[in-house]
KETORDREN-150850 format. One record per residue (C-alpha): residue in one letter; x, y, z. Coordinates in steps of 0.2 Angstrom, whole numbers. Layout:
N
- rest,X,Y,Z
- A,X,Y,Z
...
# end
This chain:
290
- rest,X,Y,Z
- M,117,134,-340
- T,126,120,-348
- G,143,127,-352
- L,155,142,-354
- W,161,151,-369
- V,177,161,-370
- V,175,177,-381
- M,192,181,-389
- S,196,196,-400
- S,209,202,-413
- T,209,218,-422
- S,196,213,-435
- T,188,197,-429
- T,179,192,-413
- S,177,173,-410
- V,169,162,-398
- A,177,146,-391
- R,168,134,-380
- A,178,130,-364
- G,183,112,-365
- G,179,110,-383
- S,182,118,-400
- F,171,131,-409
- D,176,146,-419
- A,165,158,-428
- V,164,176,-432
- L,153,183,-418
- D,137,190,-425
- R,119,186,-421
- T,116,175,-436
- T,131,164,-434
- V,129,162,-415
- E,111,158,-416
- S,112,146,-430
- T,125,135,-420
- G,115,135,-404
- T,127,146,-395
- P,122,161,-385
- T,119,178,-394
- I,133,189,-386
- D,133,207,-388
- L,149,214,-380
- S,160,229,-381
- I,177,222,-384
- V,191,234,-387
- D,208,229,-393
- L,222,238,-384
- R,240,243,-391
- T,254,253,-386
- T,256,270,-393
- D,269,263,-405
- G,257,250,-411
- A,262,234,-402
- E,247,223,-398
- L,243,221,-379
- G,227,211,-379
- Q,209,216,-376
- A,198,225,-363
- V,179,225,-361
- A,167,238,-355
- L,160,237,-338
- H,145,247,-343
- T,140,260,-355
- G,154,272,-352
- T,173,275,-353
- E,178,262,-340
- L,186,246,-347
- V,193,231,-338
- A,208,221,-344
- S,223,211,-338
- L,238,221,-341
- D,253,223,-330
- L,256,241,-334
- D,260,256,-323
- P,246,268,-319
- G,246,282,-332
- T,253,272,-346
- P,245,279,-362
- L,237,266,-374
- E,228,266,-391
- A,211,258,-391
- I,203,250,-406
- L,184,250,-404
- P,172,237,-412
- D,168,249,-427
- G,187,251,-431
- S,189,268,-424
- R,204,272,-413
- R,205,282,-397
- Q,217,286,-384
- A,216,277,-367
- T,225,277,-351
- V,229,264,-338
- R,221,269,-321
- G,228,255,-311
- H,233,237,-310
- D,230,224,-296
- G,243,211,-295
- L,234,200,-284
- T,219,197,-295
- G,227,202,-312
- V,213,215,-315
- S,218,231,-324
- A,207,247,-325
- V,208,257,-342
- R,200,274,-345
- L,195,277,-363
- D,196,295,-369
- G,184,304,-380
- G,167,297,-375
- A,158,281,-371
- V,157,264,-379
- P,141,252,-377
- G,143,242,-362
- A,144,223,-359
- T,131,213,-349
- I,140,211,-333
- E,130,207,-317
- P,142,208,-302
- H,129,199,-291
- G,124,186,-303
- H,131,169,-306
- L,150,168,-304
- V,152,153,-315
- A,142,140,-324
- S,137,125,-314
- D,148,112,-323
- H,163,123,-321
- P,165,127,-303
- P,179,138,-296
- M,196,129,-296
- V,198,129,-278
- T,200,114,-266
- E,210,123,-253
- A,213,141,-253
- R,218,155,-242
- A,202,164,-238
- D,211,179,-231
- G,213,190,-247
- W,230,182,-252
- S,222,172,-264
- H,206,172,-274
- A,194,159,-281
- T,198,156,-300
- M,191,145,-313
- A,200,134,-325
- I,197,137,-344
- A,201,123,-355
- A,201,134,-371
- P,219,132,-379
- D,219,150,-386
- A,212,159,-371
- E,223,174,-366
- P,222,187,-352
- G,209,199,-356
- D,197,187,-364
- V,179,186,-357
- V,170,171,-351
- V,151,170,-353
- D,138,157,-349
- D,125,149,-360
- D,113,164,-357
- G,126,176,-363
- K,130,183,-346
- V,148,188,-343
- T,154,177,-328
- A,173,180,-328
- L,188,188,-335
- V,203,178,-340
- T,218,184,-330
- S,232,172,-333
- R,237,157,-343
- T,250,143,-343
- D,255,129,-355
- E,240,119,-347
- G,227,132,-350
- A,220,148,-343
- T,212,154,-327
- A,199,167,-325
- T,193,178,-311
- P,174,179,-307
- I,166,195,-313
- A,160,199,-296
- V,178,201,-290
- V,183,210,-306
- A,169,223,-304
- R,173,226,-286
- V,192,228,-289
- A,190,238,-304
- A,179,251,-295
- Q,193,253,-282
- L,206,255,-296
- F,195,269,-305
- E,192,277,-289
- S,210,278,-281
- G,222,268,-293
- E,224,255,-280
- A,213,240,-274
- A,212,235,-255
- H,210,217,-251
- P,201,211,-235
- W,210,200,-224
- L,202,188,-212
- G,217,178,-208
- V,212,160,-211
- R,215,147,-224
- A,201,136,-228
- R,194,122,-240
- D,177,117,-246
- A,168,106,-234
- R,166,89,-241
- D,147,88,-237
- G,144,105,-244
- E,139,113,-227
- G,151,127,-228
- V,170,131,-228
- V,182,122,-216
- I,195,132,-208
- T,212,123,-209
- H,224,137,-202
- V,222,153,-192
- V,236,166,-194
- P,242,172,-177
- N,237,189,-172
- S,225,190,-187
- P,207,197,-186
- A,201,179,-184
- D,214,174,-171
- R,209,189,-161
- H,191,183,-160
- D,195,165,-155
- I,191,158,-172
- T,201,141,-173
- A,205,128,-186
- G,191,115,-188
- M,177,128,-187
- I,166,129,-202
- I,161,146,-209
- T,143,145,-215
- G,139,163,-219
- V,146,181,-221
- G,133,194,-215
- Q,116,188,-221
- T,123,178,-235
- P,126,159,-234
- V,142,152,-241
- V,146,134,-246
- S,162,136,-255
- V,179,145,-253
- G,174,155,-269
- E,158,161,-261
- L,167,166,-245
- L,181,176,-254
- T,168,184,-265
- E,157,190,-250
- L,173,196,-241
- R,178,206,-256
- A,161,216,-254
- H,170,224,-239
- R,185,235,-237
- P,198,234,-223
- G,191,241,-207
- D,173,236,-211
- K,164,226,-197
- V,158,210,-204
- T,148,196,-196
- I,155,178,-199
- E,143,164,-195
- L,152,148,-189
- L,147,131,-185
- V,156,124,-170
- G,151,106,-168
- A,132,107,-168
- I,132,125,-162
- T,130,140,-173
- R,141,155,-167
- R,141,173,-175
- V,156,183,-173
- V,157,202,-177
- L,175,207,-182
- D,185,221,-191
- V,191,215,-208
- G,210,217,-209
- D,220,222,-224
- T,233,211,-234
- V,246,223,-231
- D,246,217,-213
- A,247,199,-218
- P,264,191,-214
- G,275,186,-228
# end
């Protein structure tokens, strides 16, 4: 993988823009292949209010009626969806998660072809690491990636050079856009479709990537948090969650999000030269102070 591409959509045209560069073309196999960019076959749906106001886009998680977007709308809000073939259907907001910016949208009247999303594949391309130098690895924050595509908007899809979906753009500022890794998007969306709400695991530490790449350095432990109750302290280095090694805050957060509050999880720690394993009950962000 050598780069990332942001897939943007309007009512009639889908285009591809290289993150950090400039490239625009109608998204079809001939155009994409002839310019050396990946062949991408996504099911992108444009969303509007019932009175016709444009809201942005959603993408199919798989072949079905479940769509993900980034819309701060109340559950039950009715929408109009414009499918790739130009047909129109009704859709309904199932839920929105303010922490990650992910929304779940249910499409009425049958399935659309699904996008290539592999929740356990690569999170981001190697030359665009998650934009995290220090983050709260407790569920209050989540690893994001910076997208240097000036026209990227929430709801746009990020793919790598293999055409694999890696992230969903969930916010933007004047400086650019940020995206949430697709593994996080998929897990949050699954909870939204199931219950309308997403639960966020809480470990109770803040952390940063270790400078030598050996793990995640704990910089602060919240009093009376799950970590504090198991004598985890600042300075310890988290090297794994369960059976999975972690070498960055982004990987740590992604592995934590595979669990729900109340689950037991094994945290592997490096304390000096000694490896320590702690089994603790994952907390919930609703219990986090402030």
